C-alpha positions in Angstrom: -25.8 88.0 -104.6 -25.2 91.3 -106.5 -28.0 90.5 -108.9 -30.5 89.7 -106.2 -29.7 92.3 -103.5 -27.6 95.0 -105.1 -23.9 95.9 -105.2 -23.7 97.5 -101.7 -24.8 94.2 -100.0 -22.6 92.1 -102.2 -19.5 94.2 -101.3 -20.3 94.0 -97.6 -20.8 90.2 -97.9 -17.4 89.8 -99.7 -15.7 92.1 -97.1 -17.1 90.0 -94.3 -16.1 86.7 -95.9 -12.5 88.0 -96.3 -12.5 89.4 -92.7 -13.6 86.0 -91.3 -10.9 84.2 -93.3 -8.3 86.7 -92.1 -9.4 86.3 -88.5 -9.3 82.5 -88.6 -5.8 82.6 -90.1 -4.3 85.2 -87.7 -6.1 84.3 -84.4 -6.7 80.5 -84.7 -3.8 79.7 -87.1 -6.3 77.8 -89.3 -5.0 77.6 -92.9 -7.1 78.5 -95.9 -7.8 75.6 -98.2 -8.9 76.3 -101.7 -11.6 73.8 -102.7 -11.4 74.6 -106.4 -14.0 75.6 -108.9 -15.5 72.1 -109.3 -16.5 72.1 -105.6 -18.3 75.4 -106.0 -20.0 74.3 -109.2 -21.2 71.1 -107.4 -22.5 73.3 -104.5 -24.4 75.5 -106.9 -26.0 72.5 -108.6 -27.1 71.1 -105.3 -28.7 74.4 -104.4 -30.6 74.5 -107.7 -31.8 71.0 -107.3 -33.1 71.7 -103.8 -34.9 74.9 -105.0 -36.4 73.0 -108.0 -37.6 70.2 -105.7 -39.2 72.7 -103.3 -40.9 74.5 -106.3 -42.2 71.2 -107.6 -43.7 70.3 -104.2 -45.3 73.7 -104.0 -47.1 73.1 -107.2 -47.9 69.5 -106.3 -45.7 68.1 -109.1 -43.2 65.4 -109.2 -39.7 65.7 -110.8 -38.8 63.0 -113.3 -35.1 62.5 -114.3 -34.3 63.2 -118.0 -33.2 60.3 -120.1 
């Protein structure tokens, strides 16, 4: 986020994320569950695949899996 929108927006986004987690913990009693690095890497991979699929469709191309 910092690379795309700048450090000020990235700091605000991080602060908001922490505030939401704190609010959920204190008000609702919901516990924070760390999903681990593998989960986030998988999420990033899915986002990249979705973006690549959209880009291929925009240029009227078809993605072929590498062998």
